[in-house]
LODRENNU-180168 format. One record per residue: residue number from 1; residue in three letters; x negated, y negated, z negated of N, C-alpha, C in turn. Coordinates in Angstrom, 2 decimals, always signed. Layout:
BEGIN
{node NUM "ALA" {X Y Z} {X Y Z} {X Y Z}},
...
//
This chain:
BEGIN
{node 1 "MET" {-17.79 +6.66 -14.30} {-17.33 +5.62 -15.22} {-15.86 +5.85 -15.54}},
{node 2 "LYS" {-15.53 +5.95 -16.83} {-14.16 +6.24 -17.24} {-13.40 +5.00 -17.66}},
{node 3 "LEU" {-14.10 +3.89 -17.89} {-13.44 +2.70 -18.42} {-12.43 +2.14 -17.43}},
{node 4 "LEU" {-12.80 +2.02 -16.17} {-11.93 +1.39 -15.20} {-10.61 +2.12 -15.02}},
{node 5 "PRO" {-10.58 +3.46 -14.88} {-9.28 +4.12 -14.76} {-8.36 +3.84 -15.94}},
{node 6 "VAL" {-8.92 +3.76 -17.16} {-8.09 +3.45 -18.32} {-7.51 +2.06 -18.21}},
{node 7 "LEU" {-8.34 +1.10 -17.78} {-7.86 -0.27 -17.61} {-6.79 -0.33 -16.54}},
{node 8 "LEU" {-6.97 +0.40 -15.46} {-6.00 +0.38 -14.38} {-4.65 +0.94 -14.81}},
{node 9 "LEU" {-4.67 +1.90 -15.72} {-3.40 +2.42 -16.20} {-2.61 +1.34 -16.91}},
{node 10 "GLY" {-3.32 +0.41 -17.55} {-2.63 -0.69 -18.18} {-2.07 -1.67 -17.17}},
{node 11 "VAL" {-2.76 -1.85 -16.06} {-2.32 -2.77 -15.03} {-1.30 -2.13 -14.10}},
{node 12 "PHE" {-1.51 -0.85 -13.77} {-0.66 -0.14 -12.84} {-0.05 +1.09 -13.53}},
{node 13 "PRO" {+0.97 +0.94 -14.38} {+1.54 +2.12 -15.04} {+2.18 +3.04 -14.02}},
{node 14 "ALA" {+1.84 +4.31 -14.08} {+2.36 +5.28 -13.12} {+3.75 +5.75 -13.53}},
{node 15 "ALA" {+4.40 +6.49 -12.65} {+5.71 +7.05 -12.94} {+5.65 +8.55 -12.70}},
{node 16 "TYR" {+6.79 +9.20 -12.48} {+6.78 +10.65 -12.30} {+5.88 +11.06 -11.14}},
{node 17 "GLY" {+6.10 +10.43 -9.99} {+5.35 +10.81 -8.81} {+4.03 +10.07 -8.73}},
{node 18 "TYR" {+2.96 +10.79 -8.49} {+1.64 +10.15 -8.39} {+0.74 +10.99 -7.51}},
{node 19 "SER" {+0.03 +10.32 -6.61} {-1.00 +11.01 -5.84} {-2.16 +10.06 -5.64}},
{node 20 "CYS" {-3.33 +10.64 -5.50} {-4.55 +9.85 -5.38} {-5.51 +10.59 -4.47}},
{node 21 "SER" {-6.13 +9.85 -3.55} {-7.09 +10.45 -2.64} {-8.09 +9.40 -2.20}},
{node 22 "ALA" {-9.14 +9.83 -1.55} {-10.11 +8.89 -1.00} {-9.48 +8.12 +0.15}},
{node 23 "LEU" {-9.90 +6.89 +0.31} {-9.42 +6.09 +1.43} {-9.81 +6.74 +2.75}},
{node 24 "PRO" {-8.98 +6.61 +3.77} {-9.40 +7.08 +5.10} {-10.69 +6.37 +5.51}},
{node 25 "PRO" {-11.56 +7.03 +6.25} {-12.82 +6.39 +6.63} {-12.60 +5.19 +7.54}},
{node 26 "ALA" {-13.51 +4.23 +7.42} {-13.48 +3.07 +8.31} {-14.10 +3.46 +9.65}},
{node 27 "VAL" {-13.51 +2.97 +10.73} {-13.99 +3.29 +12.07} {-14.21 +1.99 +12.84}},
{node 28 "PRO" {-15.02 +2.01 +13.91} {-15.21 +0.80 +14.70} {-13.88 +0.26 +15.21}},
{node 29 "GLY" {-13.76 -1.07 +15.16} {-12.49 -1.69 +15.50} {-12.50 -2.41 +16.84}},
{node 30 "VAL" {-11.44 -3.18 +17.06} {-11.27 -3.87 +18.33} {-12.11 -5.14 +18.41}},
{node 31 "HIS" {-12.61 -5.62 +17.26} {-13.48 -6.80 +17.26} {-14.90 -6.40 +16.90}},
{node 32 "LYS" {-15.85 -7.12 +17.39} {-17.27 -6.84 +17.24} {-17.65 -6.65 +15.77}},
{node 33 "ASP" {-18.22 -5.49 +15.47} {-18.80 -5.16 +14.16} {-17.80 -5.15 +13.01}},
{node 34 "LEU" {-16.50 -5.19 +13.28} {-15.50 -5.18 +12.22} {-14.84 -3.80 +12.15}},
{node 35 "LEU" {-15.04 -3.12 +11.02} {-14.48 -1.79 +10.85} {-13.01 -1.87 +10.46}},
{node 36 "GLU" {-12.25 -0.82 +10.77} {-10.83 -0.81 +10.47} {-10.41 +0.53 +9.89}},
{node 37 "ARG" {-9.28 +0.53 +9.19} {-8.71 +1.74 +8.60} {-7.23 +1.82 +8.94}},
{node 38 "PHE" {-6.75 +3.03 +9.14} {-5.33 +3.29 +9.36} {-4.84 +4.18 +8.22}},
{node 39 "ILE" {-3.83 +3.72 +7.49} {-3.28 +4.46 +6.37} {-1.85 +4.85 +6.72}},
{node 40 "VAL" {-1.63 +6.14 +6.99} {-0.31 +6.63 +7.36} {+0.48 +6.92 +6.08}},
{node 41 "LEU" {+1.64 +6.32 +5.96} {+2.44 +6.42 +4.75} {+3.18 +7.75 +4.67}},
{node 42 "PRO" {+3.45 +8.23 +3.45} {+4.20 +9.48 +3.30} {+5.67 +9.35 +3.70}},
{node 43 "ARG" {+6.15 +8.13 +3.76} {+7.52 +7.84 +4.21} {+7.57 +6.39 +4.66}},
{node 44 "PRO" {+8.59 +6.00 +5.44} {+8.73 +4.59 +5.81} {+8.95 +3.72 +4.57}},
{node 45 "LEU" {+8.65 +2.46 +4.69} {+8.84 +1.54 +3.57} {+10.33 +1.38 +3.23}},
{node 46 "ARG" {+10.58 +1.05 +1.94} {+11.92 +0.78 +1.46} {+11.91 -0.52 +0.68}},
{node 47 "VAL" {+13.09 -1.11 +0.51} {+13.20 -2.31 -0.32} {+12.74 -1.98 -1.74}},
{node 48 "GLY" {+11.92 -2.84 -2.30} {+11.38 -2.63 -3.63} {+9.98 -2.06 -3.63}},
{node 49 "ASP" {+9.53 -1.52 -2.50} {+8.15 -1.02 -2.42} {+7.16 -2.18 -2.53}},
{node 50 "ASN" {+5.98 -1.84 -3.02} {+4.90 -2.81 -3.11} {+3.62 -2.21 -2.56}},
{node 51 "ILE" {+2.90 -3.02 -1.80} {+1.57 -2.66 -1.34} {+0.59 -3.55 -2.10}},
{node 52 "VAL" {-0.30 -2.94 -2.86} {-1.25 -3.68 -3.68} {-2.66 -3.35 -3.19}},
{node 53 "ILE" {-3.42 -4.38 -2.88} {-4.77 -4.22 -2.35} {-5.75 -4.98 -3.23}},
{node 54 "TYR" {-6.80 -4.28 -3.67} {-7.88 -4.95 -4.38} {-9.16 -4.74 -3.57}},
{node 55 "GLY" {-9.66 -5.80 -2.99} {-10.86 -5.71 -2.17} {-11.38 -7.09 -1.88}},
{node 56 "LYS" {-12.24 -7.18 -0.89} {-12.74 -8.48 -0.46} {-12.99 -8.43 +1.04}},
{node 57 "VAL" {-13.11 -9.61 +1.63} {-13.37 -9.68 +3.06} {-14.75 -9.10 +3.31}},
{node 58 "GLY" {-14.85 -8.28 +4.36} {-16.10 -7.59 +4.66} {-17.10 -8.45 +5.39}},
{node 59 "SER" {-18.00 -7.77 +6.08} {-19.12 -8.45 +6.72} {-18.65 -9.18 +7.97}},
{node 60 "GLY" {-19.60 -9.88 +8.57} {-19.31 -10.62 +9.78} {-19.77 -12.06 +9.66}},
{node 61 "THR" {-20.14 -12.63 +10.75} {-20.53 -14.03 +10.78} {-19.59 -14.78 +11.72}},
{node 62 "VAL" {-19.41 -16.05 +11.44} {-18.55 -16.88 +12.28} {-19.09 -16.86 +13.70}},
{node 63 "PRO" {-18.30 -16.65 +14.74} {-16.82 -16.68 +14.72} {-16.16 -15.33 +14.48}},
{node 64 "PHE" {-16.92 -14.31 +14.09} {-16.35 -12.97 +13.95} {-15.96 -12.63 +12.51}},
{node 65 "LYS" {-16.22 -13.51 +11.56} {-15.87 -13.19 +10.18} {-14.37 -13.43 +9.99}},
{node 66 "ARG" {-13.66 -12.37 +9.68} {-12.22 -12.44 +9.51} {-11.74 -11.12 +8.91}},
{node 67 "PHE" {-10.50 -11.09 +8.47} {-9.87 -9.81 +8.17} {-8.43 -9.87 +8.66}},
{node 68 "SER" {-7.88 -8.69 +8.96} {-6.50 -8.59 +9.42} {-5.79 -7.46 +8.70}},
{node 69 "LEU" {-4.48 -7.63 +8.55} {-3.62 -6.60 +7.98} {-2.37 -6.53 +8.83}},
{node 70 "ASP" {-1.98 -5.30 +9.20} {-0.75 -5.11 +9.96} {+0.07 -3.99 +9.35}},
{node 71 "LEU" {+1.38 -4.11 +9.47} {+2.30 -3.04 +9.11} {+2.93 -2.54 +10.40}},
{node 72 "PHE" {+2.41 -1.40 +10.90} {+2.80 -0.87 +12.20} {+3.99 +0.07 +12.08}},
{node 73 "VAL" {+4.75 +0.17 +13.18} {+5.98 +0.97 +13.18} {+5.72 +2.43 +13.56}},
{node 74 "ASP" {+4.50 +2.78 +13.94} {+4.20 +4.13 +14.44} {+3.19 +4.79 +13.52}},
{node 75 "THR" {+3.19 +6.12 +13.48} {+2.19 +6.85 +12.69} {+0.88 +7.00 +13.44}},
{node 76 "ASN" {+0.87 +6.65 +14.71} {-0.35 +6.71 +15.51} {-0.46 +5.42 +16.33}},
{node 77 "PRO" {-0.57 +4.28 +15.65} {-0.51 +3.00 +16.36} {-1.76 +2.73 +17.19}},
{node 78 "ILE" {-1.57 +1.94 +18.22} {-2.66 +1.47 +19.07} {-2.61 -0.05 +19.07}},
{node 79 "ILE" {-3.73 -0.68 +18.74} {-3.77 -2.13 +18.67} {-3.34 -2.73 +20.00}},
{node 80 "TYR" {-2.47 -3.72 +19.93} {-1.91 -4.44 +21.08} {-0.88 -3.62 +21.86}},
{node 81 "LYS" {-0.64 -2.37 +21.44} {+0.36 -1.56 +22.14} {+1.45 -1.06 +21.20}},
{node 82 "THR" {+1.37 -1.46 +19.92} {+2.33 -1.02 +18.92} {+2.87 -2.23 +18.17}},
{node 83 "VAL" {+4.16 -2.23 +17.90} {+4.80 -3.32 +17.18} {+4.28 -3.39 +15.75}},
{node 84 "SER" {+4.01 -4.60 +15.29} {+3.63 -4.85 +13.90} {+4.68 -5.75 +13.27}},
{node 85 "THR" {+5.28 -5.30 +12.16} {+6.31 -6.11 +11.50} {+5.70 -7.19 +10.62}},
{node 86 "LEU" {+4.42 -7.06 +10.32} {+3.68 -8.10 +9.60} {+2.26 -8.11 +10.15}},
{node 87 "HIS" {+1.85 -9.25 +10.64} {+0.45 -9.44 +11.05} {-0.08 -10.62 +10.25}},
{node 88 "MET" {-1.09 -10.34 +9.45} {-1.72 -11.36 +8.62} {-3.21 -11.35 +8.90}},
{node 89 "THR" {-3.77 -12.52 +9.15} {-5.20 -12.58 +9.41} {-5.79 -13.85 +8.82}},
{node 90 "ALA" {-6.98 -13.73 +8.27} {-7.74 -14.88 +7.76} {-8.96 -15.05 +8.65}},
{node 91 "GLN" {-9.06 -16.19 +9.32} {-10.14 -16.45 +10.25} {-11.03 -17.56 +9.73}},
{node 92 "TYR" {-12.29 -17.20 +9.45} {-13.21 -18.14 +8.83} {-13.61 -19.25 +9.80}},
{node 93 "ASP" {-13.70 -18.93 +11.09} {-14.13 -19.96 +12.03} {-13.08 -21.06 +12.20}},
{node 94 "LEU" {-11.82 -20.71 +12.00} {-10.74 -21.68 +12.11} {-10.32 -22.24 +10.76}},
{node 95 "ASN" {-10.85 -21.63 +9.67} {-10.51 -22.07 +8.31} {-9.00 -22.00 +8.07}},
{node 96 "ARG" {-8.38 -20.93 +8.58} {-6.94 -20.79 +8.49} {-6.55 -19.35 +8.14}},
{node 97 "THR" {-5.37 -19.22 +7.53} {-4.75 -17.92 +7.29} {-3.43 -17.91 +8.06}},
{node 98 "PHE" {-3.22 -16.88 +8.87} {-2.05 -16.80 +9.74} {-1.12 -15.68 +9.27}},
{node 99 "PHE" {+0.18 -15.96 +9.34} {+1.20 -14.97 +9.04} {+2.17 -14.89 +10.21}},
{node 100 "GLY" {+2.51 -13.68 +10.63} {+3.45 -13.53 +11.72} {+3.72 -12.06 +11.96}},
{node 101 "ASP" {+3.96 -11.71 +13.21} {+4.20 -10.32 +13.58} {+3.80 -10.15 +15.04}},
{node 102 "TYR" {+4.01 -8.95 +15.55} {+3.57 -8.69 +16.91} {+4.57 -7.83 +17.65}},
{node 103 "GLN" {+5.00 -8.31 +18.81} {+5.77 -7.55 +19.77} {+4.90 -7.36 +21.00}},
{node 104 "VAL" {+4.89 -6.17 +21.54} {+4.00 -5.87 +22.66} {+4.29 -6.82 +23.83}},
{node 105 "ASN" {+3.22 -7.44 +24.36} {+3.37 -8.37 +25.46} {+2.11 -8.37 +26.31}},
{node 106 "ALA" {+2.25 -8.82 +27.55} {+1.14 -8.74 +28.51} {-0.07 -9.55 +28.09}},
{node 107 "ASN" {+0.16 -10.64 +27.38} {-0.95 -11.51 +26.98} {-1.53 -11.17 +25.61}},
{node 108 "GLN" {-0.97 -10.15 +24.96} {-1.45 -9.70 +23.65} {-1.44 -10.84 +22.62}},
{node 109 "LEU" {-0.38 -11.61 +22.64} {-0.25 -12.75 +21.74} {+0.58 -12.38 +20.52}},
{node 110 "PHE" {+0.10 -12.75 +19.34} {+0.84 -12.55 +18.11} {+1.77 -13.74 +17.88}},
{node 111 "ARG" {+2.94 -13.47 +17.33} {+3.85 -14.55 +16.94} {+3.41 -15.11 +15.60}},
{node 112 "THR" {+3.19 -16.41 +15.53} {+2.78 -17.05 +14.29} {+3.98 -17.69 +13.62}},
{node 113 "ASP" {+4.23 -17.30 +12.38} {+5.35 -17.83 +11.61} {+4.88 -18.93 +10.65}},
{node 114 "LYS" {+3.67 -18.79 +10.14} {+3.15 -19.76 +9.16} {+1.63 -19.79 +9.24}},
{node 115 "ILE" {+1.07 -20.98 +9.13} {-0.38 -21.15 +9.06} {-0.70 -21.97 +7.82}},
{node 116 "ILE" {-1.61 -21.46 +6.98} {-2.04 -22.21 +5.80} {-3.57 -22.28 +5.80}},
{node 117 "PRO" {-4.15 -23.16 +4.99} {-5.62 -23.18 +4.91} {-6.17 -21.82 +4.50}},
{node 118 "LEU" {-7.40 -21.56 +4.84} {-8.04 -20.28 +4.51} {-7.88 -20.00 +3.02}},
{node 119 "ALA" {-7.25 -18.88 +2.70} {-6.92 -18.55 +1.31} {-7.91 -17.57 +0.69}},
{node 120 "PHE" {-8.99 -17.25 +1.40} {-9.91 -16.22 +0.96} {-11.35 -16.73 +1.03}},
{node 121 "ASN" {-12.17 -16.15 +0.17} {-13.61 -16.40 +0.20} {-14.32 -15.07 +0.07}},
{node 122 "ASP" {-15.53 -15.04 -0.43} {-16.27 -13.78 -0.51} {-16.05 -13.04 -1.82}},
{node 123 "ASN" {-15.12 -13.49 -2.65} {-14.83 -12.84 -3.91} {-13.74 -11.77 -3.74}},
{node 124 "TYR" {-13.68 -10.83 -4.68} {-12.61 -9.83 -4.69} {-11.29 -10.51 -5.00}},
{node 125 "PHE" {-10.20 -9.96 -4.47} {-8.88 -10.54 -4.68} {-7.85 -9.42 -4.78}},
{node 126 "PHE" {-6.71 -9.73 -5.42} {-5.54 -8.87 -5.42} {-4.55 -9.41 -4.40}},
{node 127 "LEU" {-4.12 -8.56 -3.51} {-3.10 -8.93 -2.54} {-1.90 -8.01 -2.78}},
{node 128 "ARG" {-0.73 -8.60 -2.89} {+0.50 -7.81 -3.09} {+1.51 -8.19 -2.02}},
{node 129 "ILE" {+2.06 -7.18 -1.37} {+3.13 -7.38 -0.40} {+4.37 -6.68 -0.96}},
{node 130 "THR" {+5.40 -7.45 -1.25} {+6.63 -6.90 -1.79} {+7.67 -6.81 -0.68}},
{node 131 "VAL" {+8.23 -5.61 -0.52} {+9.22 -5.38 +0.52} {+10.59 -5.80 +0.00}},
{node 132 "GLU" {+11.21 -6.77 +0.65} {+12.52 -7.25 +0.26} {+13.50 -7.04 +1.40}},
{node 133 "ALA" {+14.77 -7.21 +1.12} {+15.80 -6.90 +2.12} {+15.68 -7.77 +3.36}},
{node 134 "ASP" {+15.21 -9.00 +3.19} {+15.17 -9.92 +4.32} {+13.75 -10.25 +4.80}},
{node 135 "GLY" {+12.74 -9.71 +4.14} {+11.38 -10.03 +4.57} {+10.34 -9.56 +3.57}},
{node 136 "TYR" {+9.08 -9.89 +3.88} {+7.95 -9.55 +3.01} {+7.52 -10.79 +2.23}},
{node 137 "SER" {+7.36 -10.64 +0.92} {+6.74 -11.70 +0.12} {+5.29 -11.31 -0.11}},
{node 138 "ILE" {+4.38 -12.23 +0.21} {+2.95 -11.94 +0.20} {+2.28 -12.80 -0.86}},
{node 139 "TYR" {+1.64 -12.15 -1.83} {+1.00 -12.83 -2.94} {-0.50 -12.55 -2.93}},
{node 140 "LYS" {-1.27 -13.55 -3.30} {-2.70 -13.36 -3.55} {-2.99 -13.81 -4.96}},
{node 141 "ASP" {-3.54 -12.90 -5.77} {-3.84 -13.21 -7.17} {-2.62 -13.84 -7.86}},
{node 142 "ASN" {-1.45 -13.23 -7.62} {-0.17 -13.61 -8.24} {+0.37 -14.96 -7.78}},
{node 143 "VAL" {-0.18 -15.51 -6.72} {+0.33 -16.77 -6.15} {+0.98 -16.45 -4.80}},
{node 144 "LEU" {+2.23 -16.88 -4.61} {+2.93 -16.62 -3.35} {+2.27 -17.41 -2.22}},
{node 145 "LEU" {+1.85 -16.68 -1.19} {+1.28 -17.33 -0.02} {+2.35 -17.63 +1.03}},
{node 146 "HIS" {+3.25 -16.66 +1.24} {+4.27 -16.85 +2.28} {+5.33 -15.78 +2.16}},
{node 147 "LYS" {+6.55 -16.13 +2.55} {+7.64 -15.17 +2.70} {+7.93 -15.06 +4.20}},
{node 148 "LEU" {+7.64 -13.90 +4.77} {+7.83 -13.67 +6.20} {+9.17 -12.97 +6.42}},
{node 149 "LYS" {+10.11 -13.65 +7.07} {+11.39 -13.03 +7.39} {+11.21 -12.06 +8.57}},
{node 150 "TYR" {+11.98 -10.98 +8.55} {+11.89 -10.00 +9.62} {+12.33 -10.63 +10.95}},
{node 151 "PHE" {+11.64 -10.23 +12.01} {+11.94 -10.77 +13.33} {+12.86 -9.82 +14.10}},
{node 152 "LYS" {+12.35 -8.71 +14.58} {+13.17 -7.69 +15.24} {+13.20 -6.44 +14.37}},
{node 153 "GLU" {+12.11 -5.70 +14.32} {+12.03 -4.53 +13.43} {+11.86 -5.00 +11.99}},
{node 154 "ASN" {+12.25 -4.13 +11.05} {+12.07 -4.48 +9.65} {+11.26 -3.40 +8.93}},
{node 155 "TYR" {+11.25 -3.45 +7.62} {+10.46 -2.55 +6.78} {+10.75 -1.08 +7.07}},
{node 156 "SER" {+11.99 -0.74 +7.42} {+12.40 +0.66 +7.53} {+11.73 +1.40 +8.68}},
{node 157 "THR" {+11.07 +0.65 +9.57} {+10.39 +1.27 +10.70} {+8.89 +1.43 +10.46}},
{node 158 "VAL" {+8.38 +0.91 +9.33} {+6.93 +0.88 +9.10} {+6.42 +2.24 +8.65}},
{node 159 "SER" {+5.38 +2.73 +9.33} {+4.79 +4.02 +8.99} {+3.30 +3.96 +8.72}},
{node 160 "THR" {+2.63 +2.85 +9.09} {+1.17 +2.78 +8.96} {+0.73 +1.40 +8.49}},
{node 161 "ILE" {-0.18 +1.39 +7.53} {-0.85 +0.16 +7.11} {-2.20 +0.10 +7.83}},
{node 162 "TYR" {-2.45 -1.01 +8.47} {-3.72 -1.21 +9.19} {-4.53 -2.29 +8.48}},
{node 163 "LEU" {-5.79 -1.98 +8.20} {-6.68 -2.92 +7.51} {-7.94 -3.08 +8.35}},
{node 164 "GLN" {-8.28 -4.31 +8.65} {-9.51 -4.58 +9.40} {-10.45 -5.44 +8.56}},
{node 165 "ASN" {-11.67 -4.95 +8.39} {-12.75 -5.68 +7.73} {-12.44 -6.04 +6.28}},
{node 166 "LEU" {-11.91 -5.07 +5.55} {-11.76 -5.22 +4.10} {-12.73 -4.26 +3.42}},
{node 167 "ASP" {-13.44 -4.77 +2.43} {-14.49 -4.04 +1.73} {-13.96 -3.54 +0.39}},
{node 168 "PHE" {-14.06 -2.23 +0.16} {-13.61 -1.63 -1.09} {-14.78 -0.99 -1.84}},
{node 169 "GLN" {-15.98 -1.42 -1.55} {-17.18 -0.84 -2.18} {-17.40 -1.46 -3.56}},
{node 170 "THR" {-16.45 -1.26 -4.44} {-16.53 -1.80 -5.80} {-17.48 -0.96 -6.65}},
{node 171 "ASP" {-17.84 -1.50 -7.79} {-18.82 -0.84 -8.66} {-18.33 +0.50 -9.19}},
{node 172 "CYS" {-17.02 +0.61 -9.38} {-16.47 +1.83 -9.98} {-15.52 +2.51 -9.00}},
{node 173 "VAL" {-15.37 +3.81 -9.17} {-14.46 +4.59 -8.35} {-13.44 +5.25 -9.27}},
{node 174 "ILE" {-12.17 +5.16 -8.93} {-11.13 +5.81 -9.73} {-11.28 +7.32 -9.64}},
{node 175 "ASP" {-11.20 +7.98 -10.77} {-11.32 +9.43 -10.82} {-9.95 +10.04 -10.52}},
{node 176 "CYS" {-9.78 +10.59 -9.33} {-8.48 +11.13 -8.92} {-8.11 +12.40 -9.65}},
{node 177 "THR" {-9.02 +12.97 -10.43} {-8.70 +14.20 -11.15} {-7.97 +13.93 -12.46}},
{node 178 "GLU" {-7.91 +12.68 -12.86} {-7.27 +12.35 -14.13} {-5.75 +12.34 -13.95}},
{node 179 "ALA" {-5.06 +13.11 -14.81} {-3.60 +13.16 -14.74} {-3.00 +11.85 -15.21}},
{node 180 "LYS" {-1.95 +11.41 -14.54} {-1.28 +10.16 -14.90} {+0.21 +10.40 -14.90}},
{node 181 "GLN" {+0.85 +10.29 -16.04} {+2.29 +10.48 -16.13} {+2.88 +9.42 -17.04}},
{node 182 "CYS" {+3.95 +8.81 -16.55} {+4.65 +7.78 -17.31} {+6.15 +7.96 -17.05}},
{node 183 "PRO" {+7.00 +7.25 -17.78} {+8.45 +7.40 -17.56} {+8.85 +7.08 -16.13}},
{node 184 "ALA" {+9.88 +7.75 -15.65} {+10.39 +7.52 -14.30} {+11.16 +6.21 -14.25}},
{node 185 "THR" {+11.32 +5.71 -13.04} {+12.16 +4.53 -12.83} {+13.50 +4.97 -12.27}},
{node 186 "ALA" {+14.50 +4.12 -12.39} {+15.83 +4.47 -11.93} {+15.92 +4.49 -10.41}},
{node 187 "ALA" {+15.20 +3.59 -9.75} {+15.23 +3.50 -8.30} {+14.14 +4.39 -7.69}},
{node 188 "GLU" {+14.00 +4.29 -6.39} {+13.02 +5.14 -5.69} {+11.92 +4.28 -5.07}},
{node 189 "GLU" {+11.57 +3.19 -5.70} {+10.50 +2.35 -5.17} {+9.16 +3.07 -5.27}},
{node 190 "MET" {+8.25 +2.64 -4.44} {+6.90 +3.19 -4.45} {+5.90 +2.05 -4.44}},
{node 191 "THR" {+4.84 +2.21 -5.21} {+3.73 +1.26 -5.17} {+2.54 +1.94 -4.53}},
{node 192 "ILE" {+2.02 +1.30 -3.52} {+0.85 +1.81 -2.79} {-0.34 +0.98 -3.23}},
{node 193 "ILE" {-1.32 +1.62 -3.83} {-2.48 +0.91 -4.37} {-3.71 +1.30 -3.56}},
{node 194 "ILE" {-4.33 +0.30 -2.95} {-5.53 +0.50 -2.15} {-6.65 -0.25 -2.84}},
{node 195 "SER" {-7.57 +0.50 -3.46} {-8.61 -0.17 -4.24} {-9.69 +0.83 -4.62}},
{node 196 "HIS" {-10.89 +0.33 -4.94} {-11.95 +1.15 -5.51} {-12.16 +2.45 -4.74}},
{node 197 "LYS" {-12.15 +2.34 -3.40} {-12.40 +3.46 -2.49} {-11.31 +4.53 -2.54}},
{node 198 "THR" {-10.18 +4.23 -3.15} {-9.12 +5.23 -3.28} {-7.79 +4.69 -2.78}},
{node 199 "LEU" {-6.89 +5.63 -2.47} {-5.53 +5.35 -2.06} {-4.60 +6.05 -3.04}},
{node 200 "GLN" {-3.75 +5.28 -3.71} {-2.84 +5.84 -4.71} {-1.40 +5.53 -4.34}},
{node 201 "TYR" {-0.54 +6.52 -4.55} {+0.91 +6.34 -4.40} {+1.53 +6.58 -5.77}},
{node 202 "VAL" {+2.29 +5.60 -6.23} {+2.91 +5.69 -7.54} {+4.41 +5.48 -7.38}},
{node 203 "ASP" {+5.22 +6.40 -7.88} {+6.67 +6.19 -7.88} {+7.01 +5.12 -8.90}},
{node 204 "GLY" {+7.68 +4.08 -8.45} {+8.04 +2.99 -9.34} {+7.38 +1.70 -8.93}},
{node 205 "VAL" {+7.71 +0.64 -9.66} {+7.15 -0.68 -9.38} {+6.08 -0.98 -10.41}},
{node 206 "CYS" {+4.87 -1.16 -9.96} {+3.75 -1.44 -10.88} {+3.54 -2.94 -10.95}},
{node 207 "PRO" {+3.62 -3.52 -12.15} {+3.49 -4.97 -12.28} {+2.04 -5.40 -12.06}},
//
């Protein structure tokens, strides 16, 4: 299908630098029947970077239906043994969405900075995380959910995006063989697009 890549170019205009590949495979996770993915970044995050995710919450039944997202400081993170500068989870059994971070501790407890009502259902959604000098701004479908201020580590230490129980089995797949070139931006921001079974890195800020 060629229509979707054309539409995406309108939504996500590329810049000089562009790469596209298949998403890393999902593997069994730390929670029952919930698959997870580890995406190692080509460089640590910088101010102005954006992480854009188009997907939906995956399978699972209450109390196991949930999804989590972490921004880990290591390229080979281990759950509960690696610092996460952003820990976000939506738990269906509690009807809540949690925002915080994680410092390694004996009780494996996450620090909670903000709790809001469950912001997700079984529909596809756009999630955007904007890296700012003092914290992460987290948007769902262009609505700000929370601004998480950095606790100890900040964006500059982040090397891996962790996704648990997010489904990217959309009807269309982006054709990574299609060349994409657009004008360069003055800064060195990067947009990371995770969607339609693909992982894209675009130099610049994609609106």
